C-alpha positions as CSV (number, residue, x, y, z in Angstrom):
1,M,12.1,-10.4,2.5
2,S,14.1,-7.3,1.5
3,Q,15.4,-5.1,4.1
4,T,14.7,-1.4,4.0
5,D,17.6,0.9,3.3
6,D,19.0,2.3,6.5
7,P,18.6,6.0,6.8
8,E,21.8,8.0,7.2
9,H,23.3,6.7,10.5
10,T,23.5,9.6,12.9
11,G,26.0,7.5,14.9
12,G,28.3,7.1,11.9
13,S,32.0,6.3,12.0
14,H,33.2,9.8,11.2
15,P,36.4,10.2,13.3
16,A,36.7,13.1,15.7
17,Q,39.5,15.5,14.8
18,E,42.5,14.5,16.9
19,P,43.7,17.5,18.9
20,T,47.4,18.4,18.9
21,T,48.7,20.3,21.9
22,D,51.7,22.5,21.4
23,V,53.6,23.5,24.6
24,P,55.8,26.6,24.3
25,A,59.3,25.4,23.4
26,A,61.1,27.4,26.1
27,A,58.6,29.2,28.1
28,N,60.0,31.1,31.1
29,T,63.4,29.3,30.8
30,G,65.5,32.4,30.9
31,I,67.7,30.9,28.1
32,G,68.6,33.0,25.2
33,E,67.8,32.0,21.7
34,D,71.4,31.3,21.0
35,E,71.8,29.2,24.1
36,Q,68.7,27.2,23.2
37,N,70.2,26.4,19.9
38,T,73.5,25.2,21.4
39,V,72.0,22.7,23.8
40,T,69.4,20.9,21.7
41,D,72.0,18.5,20.2
42,S,73.4,17.4,23.6
43,S,73.0,13.7,24.3
44,P,72.4,12.0,27.6
45,G,75.5,10.7,29.2
46,Q,77.7,13.4,27.6
47,P,79.3,15.9,30.0
48,T,77.7,19.3,29.9
49,D,80.4,21.0,31.9
50,A,83.6,21.2,29.8
51,N,85.8,21.4,32.9
52,P,84.5,19.5,35.8
53,P,86.3,19.8,39.1
54,S,89.3,17.6,39.4
55,G,88.9,14.5,41.4
56,Q,85.2,14.5,41.0
57,E,83.2,12.3,38.8
58,S,80.6,14.3,37.1
59,R,77.4,13.1,35.5
60,P,75.5,15.2,33.1
61,G,73.2,17.5,34.8
62,T,74.3,16.3,38.3
63,P,76.0,18.7,40.8
64,P,79.1,17.6,42.6
65,A,78.8,15.5,45.6
66,G,78.4,17.2,48.8
67,D,76.1,20.0,49.7
68,A,73.6,21.1,47.2
69,P,74.3,24.4,45.4
70,K,73.1,27.4,47.2
71,D,70.6,28.2,44.4
72,A,69.2,24.7,44.4
73,P,65.6,24.7,45.6
74,A,65.0,23.0,48.9
75,G,63.1,19.8,48.7
76,T,65.0,18.3,45.7
77,A,66.4,15.7,48.0
78,A,62.9,14.6,48.9
79,E,62.0,14.4,45.3
80,T,65.0,12.3,44.6
81,A,64.2,10.0,47.4
82,A,60.7,9.6,46.1
83,T,61.9,8.5,42.7
84,Q,64.3,6.1,44.2
85,D,61.4,4.0,45.4
86,N,60.6,3.3,41.8
87,T,64.0,2.2,40.6
88,D,65.0,-1.3,39.7
89,S,67.8,-3.2,41.2
90,S,70.3,-1.3,39.1
91,G,69.1,1.9,40.5
92,I,67.5,3.0,37.3
93,K,63.8,3.3,36.8
94,P,62.6,1.1,33.9
95,Q,61.7,3.0,30.8
96,S,58.1,3.0,29.7
97,A,57.4,1.8,26.2
98,D,54.7,4.3,25.9
99,A,55.1,8.1,26.1
100,T,58.5,9.3,27.1
101,T,59.5,12.8,27.9
102,A,63.2,13.5,28.4
103,I,63.7,15.7,31.5
104,P,67.1,17.4,31.7
105,G,68.9,17.6,35.0
106,G,69.5,13.9,35.4
107,S,71.2,11.1,33.6
108,E,67.9,9.2,33.4
109,A,64.8,10.4,31.6
110,A,61.5,10.7,33.4
111,T,58.8,8.4,32.1
112,V,55.3,9.8,31.6
113,V,52.5,7.3,30.9
114,I,49.5,9.0,29.4
115,P,46.2,7.1,28.8
116,N,44.9,7.0,25.3
117,A,46.9,10.0,24.2
118,E,46.1,9.2,20.6
119,A,49.3,10.5,19.1
120,A,49.1,13.8,20.9
121,T,52.6,15.4,20.9
122,A,54.0,17.4,23.8
123,A,57.3,19.2,23.4
124,I,58.9,19.6,26.9
125,P,61.9,21.9,27.0
126,T,64.3,22.1,29.9
127,G,64.1,25.0,32.2
128,S,60.3,25.1,32.3
129,P,58.6,26.8,35.2
130,A,58.3,24.9,38.4
131,A,55.4,22.6,39.0
132,P,52.6,23.7,41.3
133,G,53.0,22.5,44.8
134,T,56.7,23.3,45.1
135,P,57.6,23.4,48.8
136,S,57.5,26.9,50.4
137,N,61.2,26.8,51.3
138,V,62.2,27.1,47.6
139,P,64.5,30.0,47.2
140,A,62.7,33.2,46.3
141,G,62.5,34.3,42.8
142,S,61.8,30.8,41.2
143,P,59.4,31.5,38.2
144,N,55.9,30.4,38.3
145,T,56.2,28.9,41.8
146,P,53.3,29.6,44.0
147,G,54.2,31.0,47.4
148,T,57.7,32.1,46.4
149,P,59.0,34.9,48.6
150,S,59.3,38.1,46.8
151,G,62.8,38.7,47.9
152,A,64.4,35.5,46.5
153,P,67.2,36.0,43.9
154,E,66.1,35.5,40.3
155,S,69.2,33.3,39.7
156,A,67.5,30.5,41.5
157,S,65.1,29.9,38.6
158,A,67.6,30.2,35.8
159,P,68.6,26.9,34.2
160,A,72.1,25.7,33.9
161,A,73.5,26.8,30.6
162,D,74.8,23.3,29.9
163,A,71.6,21.5,30.7
164,P,70.5,19.4,27.7
165,T,67.1,20.0,26.2
166,T,65.4,17.0,24.4
167,F,62.1,17.0,22.6
168,V,60.5,13.5,22.5
169,P,57.0,13.1,21.0
170,A,54.5,11.3,23.2
171,T,52.9,8.1,21.9
172,P,49.5,6.5,22.8
173,V,49.6,4.4,25.9
174,A,47.1,2.7,28.2
175,P,46.3,4.0,31.7
176,P,47.3,4.7,34.5
177,T,49.3,7.9,34.2
178,K,52.5,7.7,36.0
179,I,55.5,10.0,36.2
180,A,58.9,8.8,37.2
181,A,61.6,11.2,38.1
182,A,65.2,10.7,37.0
183,T,66.8,8.0,39.1
184,T,70.2,9.5,39.7
185,G,70.3,9.1,43.5
186,T,71.2,12.7,43.8
187,S,69.3,15.9,44.2
188,V,67.8,17.5,41.1
189,P,69.0,21.0,40.6
190,G,66.6,23.9,40.2
191,P,66.1,23.7,36.5
192,G,64.6,20.2,37.0
193,R,61.7,21.6,39.0
194,T,60.9,24.0,36.2
195,T,60.9,21.0,33.9
196,W,58.5,19.1,36.2
197,L,56.1,22.0,36.0
198,L,56.1,21.8,32.2
199,V,55.7,18.0,32.4
200,G,52.6,18.4,34.6
201,A,51.2,21.1,32.3
202,A,51.8,18.9,29.2
203,I,50.1,16.0,30.9
204,L,47.1,18.1,31.8
205,I,46.9,19.4,28.3
206,V,47.1,15.9,26.8
207,V,44.5,14.6,29.2
208,I,42.2,17.4,28.4
209,A,42.7,16.8,24.6
210,V,42.0,13.0,25.1
211,G,38.9,13.8,27.0
212,A,37.8,16.1,24.3
213,V,38.3,13.3,21.8
214,F,36.1,11.0,23.8
215,L,33.5,13.7,24.3
216,G,33.5,14.4,20.6
217,R,33.0,10.8,19.8
218,S,30.2,10.5,22.3
219,G,28.5,13.6,21.1
220,S,28.8,12.6,17.4
221,G,26.9,9.3,18.1
222,G,29.8,6.9,17.8
223,S,29.3,3.3,16.9
224,G,29.4,2.0,20.4
225,S,26.5,-0.3,21.3
226,A,25.0,2.1,23.8
227,H,24.5,4.6,20.9
228,E,23.5,2.3,18.1
229,S,20.0,2.8,16.6
230,T,18.5,0.1,14.4
231,T,15.5,0.3,12.2
232,P,13.0,-2.5,12.8
233,A,12.3,-4.7,9.7
234,V,9.0,-3.9,8.0
235,P,6.5,-6.8,8.4
236,A,5.5,-8.7,5.3
237,A,2.1,-7.9,3.7
238,A,-0.6,-10.4,4.7
239,I,-3.1,-11.8,2.2
240,A,-6.4,-13.4,3.2
241,V,-9.4,-15.0,1.5
242,P,-12.3,-15.6,4.0
243,D,-14.2,-18.9,4.0
244,T,-11.6,-21.1,2.4
245,A,-12.1,-23.8,5.1
246,N,-15.7,-24.6,4.1
247,P,-17.6,-24.4,0.8
248,I,-19.3,-21.1,0.3
249,N,-22.7,-20.2,-1.1
250,P,-22.1,-19.0,-4.7
251,S,-24.1,-15.9,-3.9
252,V,-21.2,-14.8,-1.7
253,P,-18.5,-13.2,-3.7
254,I,-14.8,-14.2,-3.3
255,T,-13.0,-11.4,-1.5
256,V,-9.2,-11.2,-1.3
257,T,-7.8,-8.7,1.2
258,A,-4.4,-7.4,2.0
259,S,-3.1,-5.9,5.3
260,G,0.3,-4.3,5.9
261,G,0.5,-3.4,2.2
262,H,-1.6,-3.5,-0.9
263,L,-2.5,-6.0,-3.6
264,T,-0.6,-5.8,-6.9
265,A,-2.2,-8.6,-8.8
266,V,-5.0,-11.2,-8.3
267,T,-5.6,-14.0,-10.8
268,A,-8.7,-16.3,-10.4
269,T,-9.6,-19.2,-12.6
270,T,-12.7,-21.4,-12.9
271,P,-12.6,-25.2,-12.7
272,D,-12.1,-25.4,-16.5
273,G,-9.2,-23.0,-16.4
274,K,-11.0,-19.9,-17.7
275,P,-10.4,-16.5,-16.1
276,L,-12.8,-15.4,-13.4
277,A,-13.0,-11.6,-13.7
278,G,-12.8,-9.4,-10.7
279,T,-12.1,-5.8,-9.7
280,L,-9.5,-4.2,-7.4
281,S,-10.5,-1.5,-5.0
282,P,-8.9,2.0,-5.5
283,D,-6.7,1.6,-2.4
284,G,-5.5,-1.9,-3.5
285,K,-6.7,-3.4,-0.3
286,T,-9.5,-5.6,-1.7
287,W,-10.3,-7.7,-4.8
288,T,-13.7,-9.1,-5.5
289,N,-14.9,-11.3,-8.3
290,T,-17.4,-9.7,-10.8
291,D,-18.1,-12.9,-12.8
292,S,-20.7,-15.1,-11.2
293,L,-19.9,-18.3,-9.3
294,A,-21.5,-21.6,-9.7
295,F,-22.5,-24.4,-7.5
296,S,-20.2,-27.4,-6.9
297,S,-17.1,-25.6,-8.2
298,A,-13.5,-25.0,-7.1
299,Y,-11.8,-21.6,-7.9
300,T,-8.1,-21.1,-7.8
301,I,-6.8,-17.7,-6.5
302,V,-3.3,-16.4,-6.9
303,A,-2.6,-13.1,-5.1
304,D,0.4,-10.9,-4.9
305,A,0.8,-8.1,-2.4
306,V,3.7,-5.7,-1.5
307,N,4.5,-3.9,1.8
308,S,5.9,-0.4,2.2
309,A,9.5,-1.6,1.9
310,G,8.7,-3.1,-1.5
311,A,8.8,-6.7,-0.4
312,H,6.3,-9.0,-2.2
313,T,4.1,-11.7,-0.7
314,K,2.5,-14.3,-3.0
315,Q,-0.1,-16.8,-1.9
316,N,-2.4,-19.4,-3.6
317,F,-5.9,-20.2,-2.4
318,T,-8.7,-22.6,-3.4
319,V,-12.3,-21.5,-2.8
320,N,-15.0,-24.2,-3.1
321,T,-18.7,-23.6,-3.5
322,M,-21.5,-25.7,-2.0
323,S,-23.1,-28.5,-3.9
324,A,-26.6,-28.0,-5.4
325,D,-27.5,-31.7,-5.1
326,N,-29.5,-31.4,-1.9
327,V,-31.1,-28.0,-2.4
328,S,-34.0,-26.8,-4.5
329,T,-33.1,-24.3,-7.2
330,A,-34.9,-22.1,-9.8
331,Y,-33.6,-20.5,-13.0
332,A,-34.3,-16.9,-14.1
333,N,-34.9,-17.1,-17.8
334,V,-35.0,-14.1,-20.0
335,V,-37.8,-13.3,-22.5
336,P,-37.5,-13.0,-25.4
337,A,-34.5,-15.3,-25.9
338,P,-31.6,-13.1,-27.0
339,D,-30.7,-15.3,-29.9
340,V,-34.2,-15.1,-31.4
341,V,-33.9,-11.3,-31.8
342,S,-30.2,-10.9,-32.3
343,D,-30.6,-10.1,-36.0
344,T,-33.8,-8.1,-35.9
345,G,-33.7,-6.4,-32.5
346,I,-36.9,-5.8,-30.6
347,G,-39.9,-3.4,-31.0
348,V,-40.5,-0.3,-28.9
349,G,-43.2,-2.1,-26.9
350,Q,-41.1,-5.0,-25.6
351,P,-40.8,-5.2,-21.8
352,M,-37.7,-6.8,-20.2
353,V,-38.7,-10.1,-18.6
354,F,-37.2,-12.5,-16.1
355,Q,-39.3,-15.6,-15.9
356,F,-38.4,-17.9,-12.9
357,T,-38.9,-21.6,-13.2
358,K,-40.4,-21.8,-9.7
359,P,-42.5,-19.3,-7.7
360,V,-40.6,-16.5,-6.0
361,A,-41.7,-15.7,-2.4
362,N,-39.0,-13.2,-1.5
363,K,-39.9,-10.8,-4.4
364,A,-38.5,-7.7,-2.7
365,E,-35.2,-9.3,-2.0
366,V,-34.9,-10.8,-5.5
367,Q,-35.8,-7.5,-7.1
368,K,-32.7,-5.9,-5.4
369,H,-30.6,-8.3,-7.4
370,L,-32.1,-7.4,-10.8
371,H,-30.3,-4.7,-12.7
372,V,-31.1,-2.7,-15.9
373,T,-28.9,-0.4,-17.9
374,V,-30.7,1.7,-20.6
375,T,-28.9,3.8,-23.2
376,P,-30.0,6.5,-23.7
377,A,-31.3,6.7,-20.1
378,Q,-35.1,6.4,-19.8
379,P,-37.1,6.1,-16.6
380,G,-38.3,2.5,-15.9
381,A,-39.4,0.2,-13.2
382,W,-39.9,-3.5,-12.3
383,Y,-43.4,-5.0,-11.8
384,W,-44.4,-8.5,-10.9
385,V,-47.1,-9.7,-13.2
386,D,-47.4,-13.0,-11.3
387,D,-45.3,-15.1,-8.9
388,K,-42.8,-16.2,-11.5
389,D,-42.6,-13.3,-14.0
390,V,-41.2,-9.9,-13.3
391,H,-41.2,-7.2,-16.1
392,Y,-39.4,-4.0,-16.6
393,R,-40.6,-1.2,-18.9
394,A,-40.3,2.5,-19.3
395,A,-43.0,5.2,-18.8
396,T,-43.7,5.2,-22.6
397,Y,-42.5,3.0,-25.5
398,W,-38.7,2.7,-25.9
399,Q,-37.0,5.2,-28.1
400,P,-35.8,3.6,-31.4
401,G,-32.1,2.7,-31.2
402,T,-32.2,2.2,-27.4
403,K,-29.7,-0.4,-26.0
404,I,-30.8,-2.3,-22.9
405,H,-28.8,-4.6,-20.7
406,I,-30.4,-6.7,-17.9
407,E,-28.9,-8.9,-15.2
408,A,-30.3,-11.2,-12.6
409,D,-27.6,-11.9,-9.9
410,V,-29.5,-14.6,-8.1
411,V,-27.2,-17.6,-8.0
412,G,-27.5,-19.0,-4.5
413,L,-29.9,-16.3,-3.5
414,D,-32.8,-17.4,-1.2
415,L,-35.9,-17.0,-3.4
416,G,-38.1,-18.1,-0.5
417,N,-39.6,-21.4,0.6
418,G,-36.3,-23.2,0.5
419,V,-35.6,-22.3,-3.2
420,L,-32.2,-20.9,-4.2
421,G,-31.3,-19.2,-7.4
422,A,-29.6,-21.7,-9.7
423,E,-27.5,-19.3,-11.6
424,N,-27.1,-15.7,-12.7
425,N,-28.4,-14.6,-16.1
426,S,-28.2,-11.6,-18.3
427,A,-29.2,-10.3,-21.8
428,D,-28.7,-7.4,-24.2
429,Y,-31.2,-6.0,-26.6
430,T,-31.4,-3.3,-29.2
431,V,-34.6,-1.5,-30.1
432,H,-35.3,-1.2,-33.8
433,D,-37.5,1.3,-35.5
434,S,-40.9,2.1,-34.0
435,W,-43.6,0.1,-35.7
436,V,-47.1,0.7,-34.3
437,A,-50.4,-0.6,-35.9
438,K,-53.6,0.9,-34.8
439,A,-56.7,-1.3,-35.2
440,D,-60.0,0.6,-34.9
441,G,-63.0,-1.6,-34.4
442,S,-65.3,1.3,-35.4
443,T,-63.8,1.7,-38.9
444,D,-62.4,-1.8,-39.4
445,E,-59.2,-0.3,-40.6
446,L,-55.6,-1.1,-39.6
447,T,-53.3,2.0,-39.9
448,I,-49.5,1.5,-39.9
449,F,-47.0,3.9,-38.4
450,Q,-43.2,3.7,-38.7
451,N,-41.4,6.0,-36.3
452,G,-44.6,8.0,-35.9
453,K,-45.2,8.4,-39.6
454,Q,-48.1,6.6,-41.4
455,V,-46.8,4.2,-44.0
456,N,-49.8,2.0,-44.8
457,Q,-53.5,1.3,-44.1
458,M,-55.5,-1.9,-44.9
459,P,-59.0,-3.3,-44.1
460,M,-59.3,-5.8,-41.3
461,S,-61.8,-7.7,-39.2
462,L,-61.7,-7.9,-35.3
463,G,-63.5,-10.3,-33.0
464,S,-67.2,-10.8,-33.2
465,P,-69.5,-9.6,-30.5
466,G,-69.4,-13.1,-29.0
467,F,-65.6,-13.2,-29.1
468,P,-64.5,-9.5,-28.8
469,S,-60.8,-8.7,-29.1
470,H,-59.2,-7.3,-26.0
471,E,-58.7,-3.5,-26.0
472,G,-55.5,-1.7,-25.4
473,P,-51.9,-2.0,-26.5
474,H,-50.8,-5.5,-27.5
475,V,-47.2,-6.5,-28.1
476,I,-46.1,-9.1,-30.6
477,S,-44.5,-11.9,-28.6
478,A,-43.9,-14.5,-31.4
479,K,-44.3,-15.0,-35.2
480,Q,-44.6,-18.1,-37.3
481,P,-45.3,-18.7,-40.9
482,S,-48.1,-21.2,-40.0
483,I,-49.7,-22.8,-37.1
484,V,-52.6,-25.1,-36.5
485,M,-55.4,-23.3,-34.7
486,D,-57.7,-25.4,-32.5
487,S,-60.7,-23.8,-30.8
488,C,-60.4,-26.4,-28.0
489,S,-57.4,-24.4,-26.8
490,Y,-59.9,-21.9,-25.3
491,G,-62.6,-24.4,-24.4
492,T,-64.6,-24.9,-27.6
493,C,-63.7,-28.5,-28.4
494,A,-64.9,-30.9,-31.0
495,G,-68.7,-31.5,-31.0
496,S,-69.4,-28.1,-29.6
497,P,-70.9,-25.3,-31.7
498,G,-68.2,-23.0,-33.1
499,Y,-65.5,-25.7,-32.9
500,Y,-62.7,-25.4,-35.5
501,R,-59.2,-26.8,-36.3
502,E,-57.3,-25.5,-39.3
503,T,-53.9,-24.4,-40.5
504,V,-53.4,-20.7,-40.5
505,L,-50.6,-18.8,-42.3
506,L,-48.5,-15.7,-41.5
507,D,-49.2,-15.7,-37.8
508,E,-48.0,-13.1,-35.2
509,R,-49.2,-13.6,-31.6
510,I,-50.5,-10.5,-29.8
511,S,-51.8,-12.2,-26.6
512,N,-51.4,-15.4,-24.8
513,D,-55.1,-16.4,-25.0
514,G,-55.1,-17.0,-28.7
515,E,-55.2,-13.5,-30.3
516,F,-53.1,-13.2,-33.5
517,V,-52.7,-11.0,-36.6
518,H,-52.8,-13.5,-39.5
519,S,-54.0,-14.2,-43.0
520,A,-57.7,-15.0,-43.2
521,P,-58.8,-15.5,-46.9
522,W,-62.2,-16.9,-45.6
523,S,-63.2,-13.4,-44.2
524,V,-61.9,-11.1,-47.0
525,G,-65.5,-10.2,-47.8
526,Q,-66.1,-8.9,-44.2
527,Q,-62.8,-7.2,-43.8
528,G,-63.2,-3.5,-43.6
529,S,-66.9,-3.7,-42.9
530,S,-67.6,-6.0,-39.9
531,N,-66.0,-7.9,-37.1
532,V,-66.4,-11.7,-37.5
533,S,-63.3,-13.3,-36.0
534,H,-62.8,-15.2,-32.7
535,G,-60.7,-12.3,-31.4
536,C,-57.9,-12.2,-34.0
537,V,-57.1,-9.4,-36.5
538,N,-58.0,-10.9,-39.9
539,L,-56.2,-9.6,-43.0
540,S,-56.2,-10.6,-46.6
541,P,-53.3,-12.9,-47.7
542,A,-51.5,-10.0,-49.4
543,N,-51.9,-7.6,-46.5
544,A,-51.0,-10.3,-44.1
545,Q,-47.8,-10.9,-46.0
546,W,-46.9,-7.2,-45.9
547,F,-47.6,-7.0,-42.2
548,Y,-45.6,-10.2,-41.6
549,D,-42.6,-8.7,-43.4
550,H,-42.6,-5.5,-41.5
551,F,-43.6,-6.4,-37.9
552,G,-41.8,-8.5,-35.4
553,I,-41.3,-9.2,-31.8
554,G,-41.8,-6.2,-29.6
555,D,-43.8,-4.2,-32.1
556,V,-47.2,-2.9,-31.0
557,V,-50.8,-3.4,-32.1
558,E,-53.2,-1.0,-30.4
559,I,-56.8,-2.2,-30.5
560,T,-59.6,0.3,-29.8
561,N,-63.4,0.2,-30.1
562,S,-63.6,-3.6,-30.1
563,G,-66.1,-3.8,-27.4
564,G,-63.9,-6.2,-25.5
565,P,-62.2,-5.9,-22.0
566,S,-58.7,-4.5,-21.5
567,L,-55.9,-6.9,-22.0
568,P,-54.9,-8.3,-18.6
569,V,-51.3,-7.6,-17.5
570,W,-50.5,-11.3,-17.3
571,D,-51.8,-12.0,-20.8
572,T,-48.5,-11.5,-22.7
573,Y,-48.1,-8.6,-22.8
574,G,-50.7,-6.5,-21.0
575,D,-47.9,-4.3,-19.4
576,W,-49.0,-1.1,-21.2
577,E,-52.5,-1.3,-19.8
578,V,-51.1,-0.6,-16.3
579,P,-50.9,3.2,-15.6
580,W,-47.3,4.3,-15.2
581,Q,-47.9,5.6,-11.6
582,T,-49.1,2.2,-10.6
583,W,-46.3,0.4,-12.4
584,Q,-43.6,2.7,-11.0
585,A,-44.8,2.1,-7.4
586,G,-44.2,-1.6,-7.9
587,N,-45.8,-4.5,-6.1
588,A,-42.9,-6.6,-4.8
589,N,-44.2,-6.2,-1.2
590,S,-47.9,-6.9,-2.0
């Protein structure tokens, strides 16, 4: 998994500016500029007095043996004694390898140990003011000495002209801070006390500078563990497919979900390797199949998701559906069969039909899973004509050129009484030109209209008074060039009066109880003058041929003034006999 890019680290490693403390080169020394320039090249161990008293061994910066000079500050002997405690066996204090500041007035340099000075440089000149805390019996007039009597001579604070002045840069050392005075074993003259004051001041400045460095580092969020901030890793996106442990009902869609991120791709395949279509939600959190599932099938799902850091998670799943071996199923067939009308289209009177192979008890629930798309849009509704057939029609005949798509998403759906939908089904239709034939029993004429315009008229004969034709709109449900008609199909069998069985040509069915429009050469003499059929619309062979060539499935034959009852809704197709208000209200719950 990829790591997120760290934001700019506030505790970065930018170094704090190292402070440099400059100490005045010869503050309050009383030495003139020329004098300062003449003593800077003096080396320790070299005589500073060109003419030492005879018979006396002189050491640089050390007064002759005997009493201290009158201008030497009281207390130098105590200071010398204090430093002697820190000398080695040779009487010389060991030099520190760290920060060394040369202090004039003795043959040995004082050692100053400064913690973590970080290359801060202090220039310590000789003759600097006396350090704070000088004893009160120091001769009056010593510069910068607290408690000095106002009447003391000024010469007490003046450094010896021959005292060497050495500038040595301090180097970084570890704690503790320790100051060792010159280990001469003799008293330090007055100018040495001034030097001690400068040493103390230099140490204080360096310590303050070092502290500022540490404070600067702390304030800038240094890289120390106490100040480190780490960004937690972004968790990987999680992908889940419910119900993978047990076979699912195919009516339940496969749903892939992502948490801690969003889905970037989902691929689903059927058992035979074909793609299973699906759709991704706008937020990328959910994918659901749109193609229908089937019983006894295994579907492979490959999903990819990404988290907010851009890290991808990929997982494979297998989803199984339940077997149909031990359940009762029913199919939802469409009427008419789409392949039958694929070339010709359907007439304006054709209702949309799902015909189940077993009775449906849960009509209201099933109807929720039936879908229709009509282009251009026209109001329509479902209506159950019986327990197996549900029809959809508009308020009036379809507009010519209308495209209709119907779906029954019922696979695995509980149809009632332990019956499940066997599979989903769908169909597409296109409405051709409007062809409507109006058969008037009072005139025995059949008038033909195409898209509302009359294009033909021919004589005809309807059912006799004993076998009157049903009144109302009839829809052609099938057509055949010839069929064998047997009166036994409606109860008049062989041996009974009126029985017949013969081959009839150019037949188009307009109801399911035996009504057709067909060629009837035997009744040409009555056509246009009387009704002599068993309920069919008789035409001459020539007129029957014309009619057969122009009318097809879904076209309408409206029969009026026949003296017969209205065509029942169940008698393929009596749909248009039901008033629109009644049809639209539906009957799924009745």
